[in-house]
C-alpha positions as CSV (number, residue, x, y, z in Angstrom):
1,M,35.4,-16.0,-106.5
2,P,37.4,-16.7,-109.7
3,S,38.1,-13.7,-111.8
4,L,40.1,-12.5,-114.8
5,H,41.3,-8.9,-115.2
6,H,42.7,-6.6,-117.9
7,L,41.2,-8.7,-120.7
8,P,41.7,-7.0,-124.1
9,A,39.0,-6.7,-126.6
10,P,40.7,-5.2,-129.8
11,A,38.9,-3.4,-132.6
12,K,39.3,-4.4,-136.2
13,I,39.3,-2.6,-139.6
14,N,38.3,-3.8,-143.0
15,L,41.3,-3.3,-145.3
16,F,38.8,-3.6,-148.1
17,L,35.1,-4.6,-148.3
18,H,33.5,-5.8,-151.5
19,I,29.9,-6.7,-152.0
20,T,29.9,-9.4,-154.6
21,G,26.2,-10.3,-154.7
22,R,23.0,-10.8,-152.8
23,R,21.2,-14.0,-151.7
24,P,17.5,-14.5,-152.3
25,D,16.9,-14.1,-148.6
26,G,18.3,-10.6,-148.8
27,Y,21.7,-11.2,-147.1
28,H,24.6,-9.6,-148.9
29,L,27.6,-11.7,-150.1
30,L,30.9,-10.0,-149.3
31,Q,34.7,-10.3,-149.4
32,S,36.9,-8.6,-147.0
33,V,40.1,-8.7,-145.0
34,F,39.7,-8.1,-141.2
35,M,42.7,-6.8,-139.4
36,L,42.9,-6.6,-135.6
37,I,44.3,-3.2,-134.3
38,D,45.7,-2.1,-131.0
39,W,42.7,0.2,-130.2
40,Q,40.9,-1.9,-127.6
41,D,38.4,-2.1,-124.7
42,I,39.5,-3.6,-121.4
43,L,37.2,-6.0,-119.5
44,H,37.4,-7.3,-115.9
45,I,35.2,-10.3,-115.2
46,E,34.4,-11.9,-111.8
47,T,32.2,-14.9,-111.2
48,R,29.1,-14.8,-109.0
49,S,27.5,-17.8,-107.2
50,D,23.9,-16.3,-107.3
51,G,23.5,-16.7,-111.1
52,Q,23.1,-12.9,-111.7
53,I,24.8,-11.3,-114.7
54,R,25.6,-7.7,-114.2
55,R,27.6,-5.1,-116.2
56,H,29.4,-2.1,-114.7
57,D,30.5,0.7,-117.0
58,L,33.8,2.1,-115.9
59,T,34.1,4.8,-118.6
60,V,31.2,5.7,-120.9
61,A,27.6,4.4,-120.3
62,L,26.6,1.6,-122.7
63,P,23.2,0.6,-123.9
64,E,21.1,-1.2,-121.2
65,D,21.2,-4.6,-123.1
66,D,24.5,-4.7,-125.0
67,L,26.2,-7.6,-126.7
68,C,28.3,-8.4,-123.6
69,L,25.2,-9.1,-121.5
70,K,23.7,-11.1,-124.4
71,A,26.8,-13.1,-124.7
72,A,27.0,-14.0,-121.0
73,R,23.3,-14.8,-120.9
74,L,23.4,-17.0,-124.0
75,L,26.4,-19.0,-122.7
76,Q,24.7,-19.3,-119.3
77,A,21.5,-20.6,-120.8
78,E,23.2,-23.0,-123.2
79,S,25.6,-24.4,-120.6
80,R,22.9,-24.5,-117.9
81,T,25.4,-23.2,-115.3
82,A,24.2,-21.8,-112.1
83,Q,27.0,-19.3,-112.0
84,G,26.8,-15.6,-112.9
85,C,29.3,-12.8,-113.3
86,D,30.1,-9.2,-112.9
87,I,31.5,-7.6,-116.1
88,R,33.4,-4.3,-115.8
89,I,34.1,-2.5,-119.0
90,E,36.6,0.2,-119.8
91,K,35.1,1.3,-123.1
92,N,37.6,3.0,-125.4
93,V,36.5,1.9,-128.9
94,P,33.6,4.1,-130.0
95,W,30.3,2.5,-131.1
96,G,28.8,3.1,-134.6
97,A,32.3,3.3,-135.9
98,G,32.7,0.3,-138.2
99,L,35.4,-1.0,-135.8
100,G,33.5,-4.0,-134.3
101,G,34.0,-2.9,-130.7
102,G,30.7,-4.4,-129.4
103,S,31.4,-7.7,-131.2
104,S,34.9,-7.9,-129.8
105,D,33.6,-7.3,-126.2
106,A,31.1,-10.1,-126.7
107,A,33.8,-12.5,-127.9
108,T,36.1,-11.7,-124.9
109,V,33.2,-12.4,-122.6
110,L,32.5,-15.8,-124.2
111,L,36.2,-16.7,-124.0
112,A,36.7,-15.6,-120.4
113,L,33.5,-17.1,-119.1
114,N,34.2,-20.4,-120.8
115,Q,37.3,-20.6,-118.6
116,L,35.9,-19.0,-115.4
117,W,32.8,-21.1,-115.4
118,G,34.9,-24.2,-115.9
119,L,33.0,-25.2,-119.1
120,H,36.1,-25.8,-121.3
121,W,33.9,-26.0,-124.4
122,P,35.7,-26.5,-127.8
123,R,36.1,-23.4,-130.0
124,S,33.6,-24.9,-132.5
125,R,30.9,-24.8,-129.8
126,L,31.7,-21.2,-128.9
127,L,31.7,-20.2,-132.6
128,A,28.1,-21.5,-132.9
129,L,27.1,-19.1,-130.1
130,A,29.2,-16.3,-131.5
131,L,27.4,-16.4,-134.9
132,R,24.0,-16.1,-133.1
133,L,25.2,-12.9,-131.4
134,G,26.4,-11.2,-134.6
135,A,28.3,-11.6,-137.9
136,D,31.6,-10.2,-136.6
137,V,31.7,-12.0,-133.2
138,P,33.1,-15.3,-134.7
139,F,36.1,-13.5,-136.1
140,F,37.1,-12.2,-132.7
141,V,36.6,-15.7,-131.2
142,R,38.9,-17.2,-133.7
143,G,41.6,-14.6,-132.9
144,H,43.4,-14.3,-136.2
145,N,43.4,-11.8,-139.0
146,A,41.3,-13.2,-141.7
147,W,40.0,-13.3,-145.3
148,V,36.3,-13.2,-144.9
149,E,33.6,-14.3,-147.4
150,G,30.0,-15.4,-147.7
151,I,27.7,-13.3,-145.4
152,G,30.7,-13.0,-143.0
153,E,30.6,-16.6,-141.7
154,Q,33.4,-18.0,-144.0
155,I,36.6,-17.0,-142.0
156,T,40.0,-18.1,-143.2
157,P,43.1,-17.1,-141.1
158,L,45.5,-14.9,-143.1
159,A,49.0,-14.0,-142.1
160,L,49.4,-10.3,-143.0
161,P,52.7,-9.2,-144.4
162,D,55.1,-7.0,-142.4
163,E,54.4,-4.0,-144.7
164,V,50.9,-4.0,-143.4
165,L,51.5,-4.7,-139.7
166,Q,54.4,-2.3,-139.4
167,T,52.8,0.7,-141.2
168,P,51.1,3.1,-138.8
169,L,47.4,4.0,-139.4
170,M,45.7,7.2,-138.6
171,L,42.0,6.6,-137.7
172,L,39.5,9.5,-137.7
173,K,36.0,8.9,-136.2
174,P,33.4,11.6,-137.0
175,A,30.9,12.6,-134.4
176,I,28.1,10.7,-136.1
177,A,27.3,7.0,-136.0
178,V,26.0,5.2,-139.1
179,P,23.0,2.8,-139.1
180,T,24.3,-0.4,-140.8
181,A,20.9,-1.5,-142.0
182,A,20.4,1.8,-143.8
183,I,23.7,1.5,-145.7
184,F,23.0,-2.1,-146.8
185,G,19.6,-1.1,-148.0
186,S,20.8,2.0,-149.9
187,D,20.1,2.4,-153.6
188,A,23.6,3.8,-153.9
189,L,25.2,0.5,-152.8
190,K,27.2,-1.3,-155.4
191,R,26.5,-5.1,-155.2
192,D,28.3,-6.6,-158.2
193,T,32.0,-6.3,-157.5
194,K,34.0,-9.1,-159.2
195,P,35.1,-11.8,-156.7
196,A,38.8,-11.7,-155.9
197,I,41.3,-14.2,-154.6
198,V,43.8,-13.9,-151.7
199,A,46.7,-13.5,-154.1
200,D,45.1,-10.4,-155.6
201,F,45.1,-8.8,-152.2
202,L,48.6,-9.9,-151.2
203,A,50.0,-8.4,-154.4
204,A,49.2,-4.9,-153.1
205,P,47.7,-5.2,-149.6
206,K,47.6,-1.5,-148.7
207,R,46.1,-0.4,-152.1
208,F,43.9,-3.3,-153.0
209,G,40.2,-2.8,-153.7
210,Q,37.8,-0.4,-152.1
211,N,35.0,-0.3,-149.5
212,D,31.7,-0.7,-151.5
213,L,29.8,0.7,-148.5
214,Q,31.6,4.0,-148.6
215,D,29.7,5.8,-151.3
216,A,26.4,4.6,-149.9
217,A,27.4,5.9,-146.4
218,V,28.5,9.2,-147.8
219,A,25.2,9.5,-149.8
220,Y,23.1,8.5,-146.8
221,Q,24.7,11.1,-144.6
222,A,24.6,13.8,-147.2
223,S,20.9,13.3,-147.5
224,S,20.4,13.6,-143.7
225,E,20.3,16.7,-141.5
226,S,23.7,15.8,-140.0
227,G,25.7,17.1,-142.9
228,N,28.5,15.1,-144.5
229,D,31.1,14.3,-141.9
230,I,32.2,11.0,-143.6
231,G,32.8,12.8,-146.8
232,L,34.7,15.5,-145.0
233,A,36.8,12.9,-143.1
234,L,37.7,11.1,-146.3
235,E,38.7,14.4,-147.9
236,V,40.8,15.7,-145.0
237,M,42.6,12.4,-144.6
238,Q,43.3,12.1,-148.3
239,N,44.8,15.6,-148.3
240,Q,46.9,14.9,-145.2
241,F,48.1,11.4,-145.9
242,G,47.5,10.7,-149.7
243,N,45.0,7.9,-149.1
244,S,41.8,7.4,-147.2
245,R,39.2,4.7,-146.8
246,M,36.2,4.0,-144.6
247,T,36.1,0.8,-142.5
248,G,33.0,-1.3,-142.3
249,S,29.7,0.6,-142.7
250,G,31.4,3.6,-141.1
251,S,31.8,6.2,-139.8
252,T,35.5,5.7,-139.1
253,V,38.0,6.6,-141.9
254,F,41.6,5.3,-141.9
255,S,44.8,6.2,-143.7
256,W,48.2,4.6,-144.1
257,V,50.9,6.9,-142.9
258,S,54.3,7.1,-144.6
259,P,57.6,7.0,-142.6
260,D,58.3,10.7,-143.1
261,Q,54.9,11.5,-141.4
262,T,55.3,9.4,-138.3
263,S,57.5,11.7,-136.1
264,H,54.6,13.9,-135.1
265,L,51.8,11.4,-135.7
266,N,51.2,10.4,-132.1
267,H,50.4,13.9,-131.2
268,I,47.9,14.6,-134.0
269,Q,44.4,15.5,-132.9
270,P,41.3,16.2,-135.1
271,S,41.9,19.9,-134.5
272,D,45.3,19.5,-136.2
273,L,43.4,18.4,-139.3
274,G,41.2,21.4,-139.3
275,L,38.3,19.7,-137.5
276,N,37.3,21.7,-134.4
277,D,34.3,19.6,-133.3
278,G,35.3,18.1,-129.9
279,L,33.2,15.0,-130.6
280,W,35.5,13.8,-133.4
281,I,38.1,11.2,-132.3
282,G,41.6,10.8,-133.8
283,R,43.7,7.8,-133.0
284,V,47.0,6.4,-134.2
285,C,46.9,2.6,-134.5
286,R,48.9,-0.4,-135.7
287,G,47.8,-3.8,-136.8
288,L,48.1,-6.8,-134.5
289,P,49.5,-10.1,-135.8
290,Q,46.9,-11.9,-133.7
291,H,44.4,-11.4,-130.9
292,P,46.1,-10.6,-127.5
293,L,44.0,-13.4,-125.9
294,L,45.4,-16.0,-128.4
295,K,47.2,-17.9,-125.6
296,M,43.8,-18.3,-123.9
297,L,42.3,-19.3,-127.3
298,N,45.0,-21.9,-127.8
299,Q,43.9,-23.6,-124.5
300,I,40.6,-24.3,-126.2
301,A,40.3,-27.4,-128.5
302,D,38.9,-26.7,-131.9
């Protein structure tokens, strides 16, 4: 049966995330720059002739009904194909981290099955399905770093400057996961940041703006029984690297790393930052100029 192996599903970070308002239906209006990074899951997908869709976890166990399965079932139902698939996942990107790992996996499934099942749907048709799966999935289907607005559906490709793509990032994921709905519903959330334009960001891309969800996430966790790991991560990374910012709704924090700090960076572990909890994850990453599957994407008509 046809198959595709070693398919990358890269994570993303929000270089900034501003909440500029709220619609009458409750959805928040935002502005952000999404950047793909080289922390990624790996998928292996094989077709089946019996119509069954199955997932096999090669590393950590995933929820029983994750976005990968939902993506495959949705495409199967909408295309009315009789084919199925086996999806094998090497899960590396942690969930509940603000890194879009599940959305990226779903996008890779849509792109791969579009080819394996011989559908050859245009990208616009895949994007319509992607939006039904989740706000971040269309970004990964498009495959470019992007300026994002609206409720996340307005995605404009953005070529990031070399100073962004060539600067290493240290990412620190605390042990806790953050419920996105609780953060967006928080009384501590700022919802009136002045709208910006792309030129504002490009004038200082590594220093521009803030993450408006950050204070709400810190306040939410501080009020819970789990302590304040996000606040601690922000403090530790600020002290170590001179800058720190949360991505998405958390809980991952990232810092830009200066050239004089890079020699030992690949060997840094959370314990080196004074964090001894073995459930914390530290990772050195770099931005990607485009999705690794872009060649596959370019075979799809818009």
